[in-house]
C-alpha positions as CSV (number, residue, x, y, z in Angstrom):
1,M,72.7,-170.6,47.2
2,F,69.1,-171.1,45.8
3,K,69.9,-174.7,45.3
4,R,71.0,-175.1,49.0
5,I,67.9,-173.2,50.2
6,F,65.6,-175.5,48.1
7,R,67.4,-178.6,49.5
8,L,67.2,-177.2,52.9
9,F,63.4,-176.9,52.6
10,K,63.3,-180.6,51.4
11,I,65.3,-181.7,54.5
12,A,63.2,-179.6,56.9
13,R,60.0,-181.2,55.4
14,K,61.6,-184.7,55.8
15,L,62.5,-183.8,59.4
16,S,58.9,-182.6,60.0
17,T,57.0,-185.4,58.3
18,S,59.2,-188.1,59.7
19,G,58.5,-187.1,63.3
20,A,62.2,-186.5,63.9
21,I,61.5,-182.9,64.9
22,D,58.9,-184.0,67.4
23,T,61.4,-186.2,69.2
24,I,64.3,-183.6,69.1
25,N,61.9,-181.0,70.6
26,Q,61.1,-183.4,73.5
27,M,64.7,-183.6,74.4
28,Y,66.0,-180.1,73.7
29,N,62.9,-177.8,73.9
30,L,63.4,-176.1,70.6
31,P,62.4,-172.3,70.3
32,L,58.7,-171.7,69.5
33,I,59.5,-170.1,66.1
34,L,61.4,-173.1,65.0
35,N,58.4,-175.3,66.1
36,L,56.0,-173.1,64.0
37,F,58.3,-173.3,60.9
38,F,58.6,-177.0,61.0
39,E,54.6,-177.3,61.5
40,L,54.0,-175.1,58.6
41,I,56.5,-176.9,56.3
42,G,55.0,-180.2,57.1
43,I,51.4,-179.2,56.1
44,G,49.8,-181.4,53.5
45,S,51.6,-184.6,54.4
46,A,50.5,-187.2,56.9
47,K,53.2,-187.7,59.6
48,K,54.7,-191.0,60.2
49,T,53.0,-193.0,62.9
50,L,55.7,-193.8,65.4
51,N,55.1,-196.0,68.5
52,N,54.2,-193.6,71.3
53,Q,55.5,-196.0,73.9
54,K,59.0,-195.9,72.6
55,Q,61.7,-193.6,74.1
56,P,62.5,-190.3,72.3
57,G,65.8,-191.6,71.2
58,E,64.3,-194.7,69.8
59,K,61.7,-192.7,67.8
60,L,64.5,-190.4,66.5
61,C,66.4,-193.5,65.4
62,I,63.3,-194.8,63.4
63,A,62.9,-191.3,61.9
64,L,66.5,-191.1,60.7
65,E,66.4,-194.6,59.2
66,G,63.3,-193.6,57.1
67,M,65.1,-190.3,55.9
68,G,67.9,-192.0,53.9
69,T,71.6,-192.3,53.8
70,T,72.9,-188.9,54.9
71,F,70.7,-189.0,58.1
72,I,71.7,-192.6,58.8
73,K,75.3,-191.5,58.8
74,L,74.5,-188.4,60.9
75,G,73.0,-190.6,63.5
76,Q,75.8,-193.1,63.4
77,F,78.2,-190.3,63.8
78,L,76.3,-188.8,66.7
79,A,76.3,-192.1,68.4
80,T,80.2,-191.7,68.8
81,R,79.8,-188.4,70.6
82,P,78.0,-188.7,74.0
83,D,79.7,-185.4,74.9
84,I,77.4,-183.6,72.4
85,I,74.0,-185.5,72.7
86,G,74.4,-187.3,76.0
87,E,74.6,-190.9,77.0
88,E,70.9,-191.9,76.7
89,L,70.5,-190.8,73.0
90,T,73.9,-192.3,72.2
91,K,72.7,-195.7,73.2
92,N,69.5,-195.4,71.1
93,L,71.4,-194.1,68.0
94,E,73.9,-197.0,68.2
95,K,71.0,-199.3,66.9
96,L,70.8,-197.4,63.7
97,Q,71.2,-199.9,60.7
98,D,72.3,-198.9,57.3
99,K,71.0,-201.8,55.3
100,V,69.7,-200.3,52.1
101,P,68.8,-201.8,48.6
102,A,71.8,-202.7,46.4
103,F,72.5,-201.1,43.0
104,D,72.7,-203.2,39.9
105,T,75.6,-205.6,39.2
106,Y,76.0,-204.2,35.7
107,E,76.4,-200.7,37.2
108,A,79.0,-202.1,39.4
109,K,80.9,-203.6,36.5
110,K,80.9,-200.2,34.7
111,I,82.3,-198.6,37.8
112,I,85.1,-201.2,38.3
113,K,86.1,-201.0,34.6
114,K,86.2,-197.1,34.7
115,E,88.2,-197.2,37.9
116,V,91.0,-199.8,37.1
117,G,91.0,-199.6,33.3
118,D,90.2,-202.1,30.6
119,K,93.5,-204.2,31.1
120,Q,93.1,-204.7,34.8
121,F,89.4,-205.2,34.5
122,Q,90.0,-208.4,32.2
123,N,91.8,-210.0,35.3
124,I,88.7,-209.7,37.4
125,L,86.6,-212.9,37.0
126,E,83.4,-214.1,38.2
127,L,82.0,-211.0,39.7
128,S,79.2,-212.0,42.0
129,D,75.9,-210.1,42.7
130,P,76.1,-207.9,45.8
131,I,76.5,-210.0,49.1
132,A,76.1,-206.9,51.3
133,A,74.8,-203.4,50.7
134,A,75.0,-200.4,53.1
135,S,74.4,-196.6,52.9
136,I,77.8,-195.7,51.3
137,A,78.9,-198.8,49.5
138,Q,78.2,-202.4,48.6
139,V,80.3,-205.6,48.3
140,H,80.8,-208.3,45.6
141,L,82.9,-211.4,45.5
142,A,85.3,-212.0,42.6
143,K,88.4,-213.8,41.5
144,I,91.6,-212.2,40.3
145,K,93.5,-213.9,37.5
146,N,96.7,-215.6,38.7
147,E,95.8,-215.2,42.3
148,N,94.9,-218.1,44.4
149,K,92.4,-216.4,46.6
150,E,88.9,-215.1,46.2
151,V,88.5,-211.4,46.8
152,A,85.9,-208.9,48.0
153,I,85.4,-205.7,46.1
154,K,83.8,-202.8,48.0
155,I,82.3,-200.2,45.6
156,L,81.0,-196.6,46.5
157,R,77.5,-196.0,45.4
158,P,77.2,-193.9,42.3
159,D,77.1,-190.1,43.0
160,I,77.1,-190.8,46.7
161,E,79.8,-188.1,47.4
162,K,77.8,-185.5,45.5
163,L,74.5,-186.3,47.5
164,F,76.3,-186.2,50.7
165,N,78.0,-182.9,50.0
166,E,74.9,-181.2,48.8
167,E,72.9,-182.3,51.9
168,L,75.6,-181.4,54.3
169,D,75.9,-177.9,52.6
170,A,72.2,-177.4,53.2
171,L,72.4,-178.7,56.8
172,M,75.5,-176.4,57.4
173,L,73.4,-173.4,56.3
174,F,70.5,-174.5,58.6
175,A,73.0,-174.9,61.6
176,Y,74.4,-171.4,60.8
177,I,70.9,-169.8,60.7
178,V,69.8,-171.5,63.8
179,E,72.9,-170.8,66.0
180,N,73.1,-167.2,64.9
181,T,69.3,-166.5,65.4
182,F,68.6,-168.4,68.6
183,S,71.3,-168.1,71.3
184,K,69.7,-171.0,73.3
185,A,70.4,-173.2,70.3
186,K,74.1,-172.9,70.6
187,R,74.2,-175.7,73.3
188,L,73.3,-178.1,70.4
189,K,76.6,-177.4,68.8
190,L,75.0,-177.8,65.3
191,I,77.8,-176.2,63.3
192,E,80.4,-178.4,65.1
193,V,78.5,-181.5,64.4
194,I,78.1,-180.9,60.7
195,H,81.9,-179.9,60.4
196,L,82.9,-183.1,62.1
197,L,80.5,-185.2,60.0
198,R,82.0,-183.7,56.9
199,E,85.5,-184.5,58.0
200,I,84.6,-188.1,58.6
201,T,82.6,-188.7,55.6
202,N,85.2,-187.1,53.3
203,I,87.6,-189.8,54.5
204,E,85.0,-192.6,54.1
205,M,84.2,-191.5,50.6
206,D,87.8,-192.2,49.5
207,L,88.3,-195.9,49.8
208,R,92.2,-195.4,49.4
209,F,92.2,-194.2,53.0
210,E,90.3,-197.2,54.2
211,A,92.9,-199.4,52.3
212,A,95.7,-197.5,53.9
213,A,94.1,-198.0,57.4
214,A,93.7,-201.7,56.8
215,N,97.3,-201.9,55.6
216,E,98.7,-200.0,58.6
217,L,96.7,-202.2,61.0
218,Y,98.0,-205.2,59.2
219,E,101.7,-204.1,59.6
220,N,101.1,-203.3,63.3
221,T,99.5,-206.7,64.0
222,K,101.2,-209.1,61.5
223,N,103.2,-210.8,64.4
224,D,100.4,-210.8,66.8
225,K,98.8,-214.3,67.4
226,S,95.1,-214.9,66.8
227,F,94.6,-211.7,64.8
228,N,94.7,-211.6,60.9
229,V,94.0,-208.6,58.8
230,P,92.9,-209.2,55.2
231,K,95.4,-208.4,52.4
232,I,94.8,-205.3,50.2
233,Y,95.1,-205.5,46.4
234,W,96.4,-202.1,45.6
235,N,96.4,-202.6,41.7
236,Y,92.6,-203.0,42.2
237,T,91.9,-200.2,44.7
238,T,91.1,-196.6,43.8
239,K,89.1,-193.8,45.4
240,N,85.8,-195.6,44.6
241,I,86.7,-199.3,45.0
242,L,88.6,-201.3,47.5
243,T,89.7,-204.8,46.9
244,L,90.9,-207.2,49.7
245,D,91.0,-210.8,50.5
246,K,87.6,-212.5,51.0
247,V,87.1,-213.4,54.6
248,D,87.0,-217.2,55.0
249,G,85.3,-217.5,58.3
250,I,82.3,-217.6,60.6
251,S,80.8,-214.5,62.1
252,I,81.9,-214.1,65.8
253,R,78.2,-214.0,66.7
254,E,77.6,-217.6,65.5
255,H,78.5,-219.2,68.8
256,E,77.3,-222.7,68.2
257,K,79.0,-222.9,64.7
258,L,82.2,-221.8,66.4
259,K,81.9,-224.4,69.1
260,N,81.3,-227.1,66.4
261,L,84.5,-226.0,64.7
262,G,86.3,-226.6,68.0
263,V,87.0,-222.9,68.9
264,D,87.4,-222.3,72.7
265,L,85.0,-219.2,73.3
266,K,86.7,-218.2,76.5
267,I,90.1,-218.0,74.7
268,L,88.4,-216.2,71.8
269,A,87.0,-213.6,74.3
270,E,90.3,-213.1,75.9
271,N,92.1,-212.7,72.5
272,L,89.7,-210.2,71.4
273,I,90.2,-208.0,74.5
274,Q,94.0,-208.3,74.4
275,N,94.4,-207.6,70.6
276,F,92.2,-204.4,71.0
277,L,94.3,-203.2,74.0
278,K,97.5,-204.0,72.0
279,Q,96.3,-201.8,69.1
280,A,95.2,-199.0,71.4
281,V,98.0,-198.9,74.0
282,R,100.9,-200.4,72.1
283,D,100.3,-199.0,68.6
284,G,98.1,-196.0,69.2
285,F,96.0,-197.1,66.2
286,F,92.9,-199.3,66.7
287,H,89.9,-200.6,64.8
288,G,87.1,-198.2,65.9
289,D,84.1,-200.3,64.9
290,M,84.6,-203.8,66.4
291,H,81.0,-204.9,66.7
292,Q,79.9,-208.5,65.9
293,G,79.1,-207.7,62.2
294,N,82.7,-206.7,61.6
295,L,84.4,-209.7,63.2
296,F,84.9,-213.2,61.8
297,V,86.7,-216.3,63.1
298,D,88.6,-218.7,60.8
299,Q,89.1,-222.5,61.5
300,Q,92.3,-221.9,63.6
301,G,90.4,-219.5,65.9
302,N,91.9,-216.3,64.5
303,I,90.0,-213.1,64.6
304,I,89.5,-211.4,61.3
305,P,88.2,-207.9,61.2
306,V,86.6,-206.1,58.3
307,D,85.4,-202.5,57.5
308,F,88.2,-200.1,58.3
309,G,86.3,-196.9,57.7
310,I,86.4,-196.0,61.4
311,M,89.8,-196.1,63.0
312,G,91.0,-194.5,66.2
313,R,94.4,-192.9,67.1
314,L,96.1,-192.0,70.3
315,D,99.4,-190.3,70.6
316,K,102.2,-191.6,72.8
317,N,101.4,-189.5,75.8
318,N,97.7,-190.4,75.7
319,R,98.7,-194.1,75.4
320,K,101.0,-193.8,78.4
321,F,98.4,-192.0,80.5
322,L,95.6,-194.4,79.5
323,A,97.8,-197.5,80.4
324,E,98.8,-196.0,83.7
325,I,95.2,-195.0,84.6
326,L,93.8,-198.5,83.7
327,Y,96.5,-200.2,85.5
328,G,96.0,-197.9,88.5
329,F,92.5,-199.0,88.8
330,I,93.5,-202.7,88.6
331,Q,96.0,-202.0,91.5
332,R,93.3,-199.9,93.4
333,D,95.9,-197.0,93.5
334,Y,93.4,-194.1,93.2
335,V,96.0,-191.4,94.3
336,K,98.3,-192.5,91.4
337,V,95.3,-192.5,88.9
338,A,94.5,-189.0,90.2
339,E,98.2,-187.8,89.7
340,V,98.2,-189.2,86.2
341,H,95.0,-187.4,85.4
342,F,96.7,-184.1,86.5
343,Q,99.9,-184.8,84.7
344,A,98.0,-185.4,81.5
345,G,96.3,-182.1,81.8
346,L,92.9,-183.8,82.0
347,V,91.9,-182.0,85.2
348,P,92.1,-178.3,85.8
349,Q,95.2,-177.5,87.9
350,D,93.1,-175.6,90.5
351,A,91.0,-178.7,91.3
352,S,91.7,-180.7,94.5
353,K,93.7,-183.8,93.8
354,E,92.5,-185.4,97.0
355,K,88.7,-184.9,96.1
356,F,89.4,-186.2,92.6
357,A,91.1,-189.2,94.0
358,Q,88.0,-189.7,96.2
359,A,85.7,-189.5,93.3
360,L,87.8,-192.2,91.5
361,R,87.6,-194.4,94.5
362,S,83.8,-194.1,94.5
363,V,83.9,-195.5,90.9
364,G,86.5,-198.2,91.5
365,E,85.8,-199.7,94.9
366,P,82.4,-201.1,94.3
367,I,83.6,-203.3,91.4
368,F,85.9,-205.2,93.8
369,G,83.0,-206.3,95.9
370,Q,81.2,-208.0,93.0
371,S,81.6,-211.3,91.4
372,I,84.1,-211.5,88.5
373,K,81.4,-211.6,85.9
374,D,79.8,-208.4,87.0
375,I,82.9,-206.3,86.8
376,S,82.6,-204.1,83.7
377,G,85.6,-202.1,82.3
378,G,83.3,-200.5,79.9
379,N,80.9,-199.2,82.6
380,L,83.8,-198.0,84.6
381,L,85.1,-195.9,81.7
382,A,81.5,-194.5,81.2
383,Q,81.5,-193.4,84.9
384,L,84.9,-191.9,84.6
385,F,83.4,-189.7,81.7
386,E,80.6,-188.6,84.1
387,I,83.2,-187.3,86.6
388,T,84.6,-185.1,83.8
389,E,81.5,-182.9,84.1
390,K,81.8,-182.6,87.8
391,F,85.4,-181.6,87.7
392,N,85.1,-179.3,84.6
393,M,87.4,-181.6,82.6
394,P,87.8,-180.7,78.8
395,T,86.5,-183.2,76.5
396,Q,89.2,-185.6,75.0
397,T,87.7,-186.6,71.5
398,P,90.2,-189.5,70.8
399,L,89.3,-191.0,74.2
400,L,85.5,-190.9,73.3
401,L,86.0,-193.3,70.4
402,L,88.3,-195.5,72.7
403,Q,85.6,-195.7,75.4
404,K,82.8,-196.5,72.8
405,T,85.1,-199.3,71.2
406,M,86.1,-200.7,74.5
407,V,82.5,-201.0,75.6
408,V,81.6,-202.8,72.4
409,V,84.6,-205.1,72.6
410,E,83.7,-206.0,76.2
411,G,80.2,-206.7,75.2
412,V,81.2,-209.1,72.3
413,S,83.6,-210.8,74.8
414,R,81.1,-211.3,77.5
415,K,78.5,-212.8,74.9
416,L,81.3,-215.3,74.0
417,C,82.1,-216.0,77.6
418,P,80.1,-214.3,80.5
419,E,82.8,-215.1,83.0
420,T,85.4,-213.0,81.0
421,N,87.0,-210.5,83.3
422,I,88.3,-207.6,81.3
423,W,90.6,-206.5,84.1
424,Q,92.4,-209.8,84.6
425,V,92.7,-210.2,80.8
426,S,94.0,-206.6,80.4
427,K,96.6,-206.7,83.1
428,P,99.4,-208.5,81.1
429,V,99.1,-206.2,78.1
430,L,99.2,-203.1,80.4
431,E,102.2,-204.4,82.4
432,D,104.1,-205.2,79.3
433,W,103.5,-201.8,77.9
434,L,104.3,-200.0,81.2
435,K,107.5,-202.0,81.4
436,N,108.5,-201.2,77.9
437,I,108.1,-197.5,78.1
438,K,110.2,-197.5,81.4
439,S,112.9,-199.7,80.1
440,P,116.5,-198.4,79.5
441,K,116.0,-198.5,75.8
442,S,112.9,-196.3,76.0
443,T,114.7,-193.9,78.3
444,L,117.6,-193.6,75.8
445,D,115.2,-193.0,72.9
446,T,113.5,-190.4,74.8
447,A,116.9,-188.7,75.7
448,I,118.0,-188.9,72.0
449,N,114.7,-187.3,70.8
450,T,115.0,-184.6,73.4
451,S,118.5,-184.1,72.3
452,T,117.5,-183.6,68.7
453,E,114.9,-181.0,69.7
454,I,117.6,-179.1,71.8
455,I,120.0,-179.0,68.9
456,K,117.2,-177.6,66.7
457,R,116.6,-174.8,69.3
458,I,120.1,-173.9,70.1
459,P,120.0,-170.9,67.7
460,D,117.1,-169.4,69.9
461,F,119.1,-169.5,73.1
462,P,120.8,-166.1,72.8
463,D,117.5,-164.4,72.2
464,L,116.0,-166.2,75.2
465,M,118.8,-165.2,77.5
466,D,118.6,-161.5,76.3
467,K,114.9,-161.5,77.3
468,A,115.6,-163.2,80.6
469,N,118.3,-160.8,81.5
470,Y,115.9,-157.8,80.6
471,A,113.3,-159.3,82.9
472,L,115.9,-159.7,85.8
473,Q,117.1,-156.0,85.3
474,L,113.5,-154.8,85.5
475,M,112.9,-156.8,88.7
476,A,116.1,-155.5,90.2
477,E,114.8,-151.9,89.4
478,G,111.4,-152.8,91.0
479,K,109.6,-152.2,87.7
480,L,108.4,-155.8,87.3
481,N,106.3,-157.8,89.6
482,L,105.5,-161.3,88.3
483,G,103.0,-162.0,90.9
484,S,100.8,-159.1,90.0
485,G,99.1,-160.7,87.0
486,N,100.6,-158.1,84.6
487,N,103.6,-158.5,82.2
488,K,102.3,-161.8,81.0
489,N,104.6,-161.8,77.9
490,L,107.7,-161.5,80.2
491,E,106.3,-164.3,82.5
492,I,105.8,-166.5,79.4
493,E,109.4,-165.8,78.3
494,Q,110.8,-166.7,81.7
495,M,108.8,-169.9,81.6
496,K,110.1,-170.7,78.2
497,L,113.8,-170.2,79.6
498,K,113.1,-172.4,82.6
499,N,111.8,-175.2,80.3
500,F,114.6,-174.7,78.0
501,K,117.1,-175.0,80.7
502,N,115.5,-178.2,82.0
503,N,115.4,-179.7,78.5
504,L,119.1,-178.6,77.9
505,I,120.1,-180.7,80.9
506,I,118.2,-183.8,79.7
507,G,119.3,-183.2,76.1
508,S,122.9,-182.8,77.0
509,F,122.8,-186.1,78.9
510,G,121.3,-187.6,75.8
511,I,124.0,-186.2,73.5
512,V,126.7,-187.6,75.8
513,I,125.1,-191.1,75.5
514,V,124.8,-190.9,71.8
515,V,128.4,-189.9,71.5
516,L,129.5,-192.8,73.8
517,L,127.5,-195.3,71.7
518,V,128.9,-194.0,68.4
519,F,132.6,-193.8,69.5
């Protein structure tokens, strides 16, 4: 505890002397006692001079960059959570860069040798000096004996996990003290922010997870045209190092070089959008950090992604709802889009479906009066999230990362070809997905899955029937009024019975089909 308190004071001094607290205070109006604490702890150190003409978010971005690794990652994480910090601050924090000095190649060799063992280490040839260095890891090039390709080896910084955990422990203590001392500070959700940051960094600090993500993305997309995920070398991948094929391509930001290579930028932009949508809607697993620095293009015009530390997931229902919502906008069917929102449970059931459809129309209709190049799918999604506040809709965390990634993908595509219309390009992918989930095969699969669940729950059926009969008996005696708001447990049991009966009908139909197919 003493160690955490000491580190907390060091962090507080950094916050004060860097100017970060000044910019936070401008945006959130911290309690007076907190301001006094940070003023006192910063005594004796000249504050950084920040450009007063910059916006508060920009000044905070500069301050965090000056405070080191943990705070850069904190800022980058917050940039993915507009629900916590707001859209304006999110846009500023997206500019955070994590370029930091590399550690020595000799140290890198020692880490690799320790991780893979002497025998495997002998197979690693011509290890280069670092070609890239970030806040958590750095990258070297090398060759593997008996392999034809050059590889890239990503190595975690020495003791980086220990540093992160120590600073996050101190920040958690700070968050707990603030939220339990100042009720107004609860709106900042400090404890939630630190918890989520710890979850994310714990995954990032184990490169086996990143390797698994890259491998899963490879398996999902190996038959997709124009998208190639690098191969993982598992014998040379551990918690602290990740080895994969070296990317032999040009950065997607080098437009002139791509043109000289004969790459059609319009087709490249369309491929990028469609591959992203296939990952999100078809697979429910997408690259969550598809900015220009993480995308390369080979001589055949194939897109090659790197850095698989941030990945997004959507379950089947979310994918279905997302596809129907986006396709509904393309068709300008706002009533249908509103219905999908209600079916998905995204809107409170007591809200007006008609008013919600009207709000959606106010977002969708203006885009159809503009020229093609001015239609922005990313902006439309951002406006949809603004509507969530007006209709008291709960935050959908998986969709936040999707929104952010879609905006980034659209931005990269428009730089490649300003005339790219994300809606026209998206339509075939969405139509294919919707046709697939409504096909006879998909219906059969759903029936079979439902049948399996029904079979599992058949032993509970007598108990449900007993409870239902008991409820009916009480109703007949006038001792139970389901509309009174009381007897919630019995209401729930009756609802369970109703759902069970509905599922039993569907499941029985599925069982009949399975039997017919088998015999």
